[in-house]
N, C-alpha and C positions, 0 to 999 in steps of 0.2 A: 445440520448445524455445524458451526465452527467456533473457534475460540481465539481471542486476542490477548497477548501479553503486551501491555502498554508501557512504554518507557518514556521517561521524562528527564530533562536536564538541558545543559547548554548544547546548542546545535552548531553544525558547520555550514548551515545555510540560514537565510533570514527571510523566508517566504512570508510576505504580508498576509497571505490567505491561510496560513498554518492553522489547523483545526484547534491547536492548543490555545489559540487566542480567544476561542469561544468558551473556554472552560474557566471556572474560577480557580484561584491559586491553590485551593485545597486539593484539586485533582491533578496538579502539576508538581507533585512531590518528587524531588530529585532522587532517582534510584539507579543511576548508571554505575554506581560502585557498590551496590548491595547484592550480596549472595550469602545464603539463599534468599530469594524474595520472600518477604513476609506473606504468609497465607498461601504459599505455593502448593503445599500439600493439600490443603482444603480445596484449592482451585482444581488441582489435578484429579482429586477424588470426585469432584463434581463432574468433570469431563468423563471419567470412567463410568460414573453412574448413568450418564446420558449417552454413553457409547460414542463420544466425540473424539475423533482422531486428527482432525484438521486444526492445526495450531499455527498462528501467525505471530512472529515477532514484529511489532509495529510501534507506533508512537502516539503521544499527544503533542509533543513540541520538540522532539529531537530525532536523531537517526539511530536505529538499533545497532548499527555498526560501532557506535560510540559506547555501547554497553560493555563493561570490562570483563564480564563473565559469560560471554555467549556460549563458548564450548562447554563450560561446566553446566550451564543450565540446559543445553541441548542433551548432554549425556544423562543428566538427571531425569529429564522428561522421558527419554527413551527407556530408562530403567523402570519407570512407572507405567509407561504406555509404549510398549515395544513397537506397536504398529503405527505410531504417530507419524504423520506427514507434516513436517515443520517447514514453514515458509518464512522468507525474509522480505519485508517491505522496506526498501532503502532508496535514498537519493543517489547512491553509487559512489559518493565522493571518497570513500575509504575502501571500496571494493577490491581494487588491485593490491592494496597494501595488506588486505586480509583474505587473500585467496584461499589459504588453507582453512580458515574459519568458515568462509562462505561455502566451501565444499561440504560442510557438515549439514547444510540445509538440504531440503528436498526440491525446493524451487525458489525462484526469486521474482518479486514484483518490483519493477523499477519505476520510480516516480519521475516522470520526465515531461515537462510542459512544452518543449519545442527542441528541434534540432538546430534552429537558428540561434546563433550566439547572442545577438542583440535581444531577441525576445526572451531567451533563457535568462539573461542577466537581469532584465526588467522584472521577471517573475520570481526568480530565486534570490535576487539581490547578491549573488556571487557569480563569478565567471567560471567557464569550463563545462561545455556541453559533454555529456558522457560519450565515450567512443563505444557505441553499442556493438559495432562489428568486432572490436577487440574483446568485449565482454563475452560475446557468443563464442569466440574462438578459444578463449583461455579459461572460461568458467563453464564447465560442462553440466549445466543445469537448465531445466525448462525456465524460460524467461517470458514473463508477461509485462507489458508496458502499461502504466496507469498515467493518464494525462488529465489534469484539471483544466477546465475550460473557463477562461475569463475574457474580459474585453481585450486583453493584451494579445491573446493568441487565437481568437475565434476565426480570424481570416487566414490562419495558417493551417487549418485542419486538413484540407485536401492534400497539401504538400506533406504534412506530417504522416498521414495515412500512406501515401505513396512511398515515403522513405521506409516506413515500417514494413511494407510489403516487399520492397526491394531487399531488405535485410532478412527476409524470410521469418519475420516475427509471426507467431501463430495466434497470439491473443493480445488484444488491445482493449482497454477500457477508458472511455471518456467520462469524467465526473464533473457535474455542475456544482458550483459552490453552494454549500448548504445555506438555504434560505435566501439565495440571491435571486430575487425576482427581476432585477434590472435587465439581465441578459437572457431571460428565459427563451425569448423568441430566437435569439441567435443560436442558442444551444439546440433548440428543436430543429432549426434549419439544417443542422448537420444531417438529418435524415434524408435530405433531398439529394445527397451525393449518390454515387453509383453503387449502392449496396442493396442486397436482397435480405429482407427479414426472414430469419429461419426459426426463431422461437422467442419466448420470454424467459427471463431468469429473475426470480424474486421480484416480479412485477416491473422489470426493466427489459426493454427490447434488445435483442441480440441479432446482429446482421452478419452477413458473409460477403467478403470482398475477395473472391477467387482464392479461398483457403485461409484468408485472414479473418478471424472471428472478432467482431467489434461489438462491445456492449456499451450502451448509453445508460449510465447510472445516475439516478436522481435520489439523493439520500432520503428525502422526505417520503417518497412513495415506495421505497424498497421494503419488501416483505421478507425480511431476513431474521433468522434467529441465531443468536450468538451469545457467548459468555465472554466477559472482559475481566481481566485482572488489572486494576488500575495501579498507577504508581503510588497512590496513597493507601494501597493494600485492600481497597474495597473490591468485592466481587459483584458484578452486575450481569443481568441477562438482557440488557437493552442494547439494541444495535446503534441507535443514535447516542453518541457519547454524552452530549449535553443533557440527555434525559435521565442519565444514570445517577 
């Protein structure tokens, strides 16, 4: 099991597929300037009771690097759970400006739909593809790339994988849009690339491409247990955010 601390507020990207758009407004309560987070002690005690040490700073409709009290919250979590492994799921846009803060995490998941500027701009509604090579050089943390698959980038997958491989990325996850039946076949066609299946993780297939581990995640069939602390202070044990 793992845990998510979900942040909400204005974002520095405008992704039309943002998961926050699936949630009602009551779950998108602005908490970027709140510390301590309400119910954080109850949440952490729940994690202690369930022996959970994997904790992710993530979002419903914003980027965690926009949270004003990252370092304070990280230090507080470690004071309660010294063995905590804290990850950051980010769109990167503030990563270099916050290198010192980023170094406080244990690992980073970078949300990146494409290395192609045109595709990136169509999907994020902002410009500026991350310089992943520079991130790897200057931020010394394990880096996983998470890529949403839509109609915009489905034909770019082979090139995307090759570029991740060239950069020596070790972990890559492709995610299909939640409840998107329109492009299910295109998503499944990804499996026809030159990968070897090595196992399943939480009911999702995991492949190997010469040392690059690639997971194909479908939210609806993922058999994952987690706890979420929502920005409206609610604590939930549901993986699918819109079921909480």
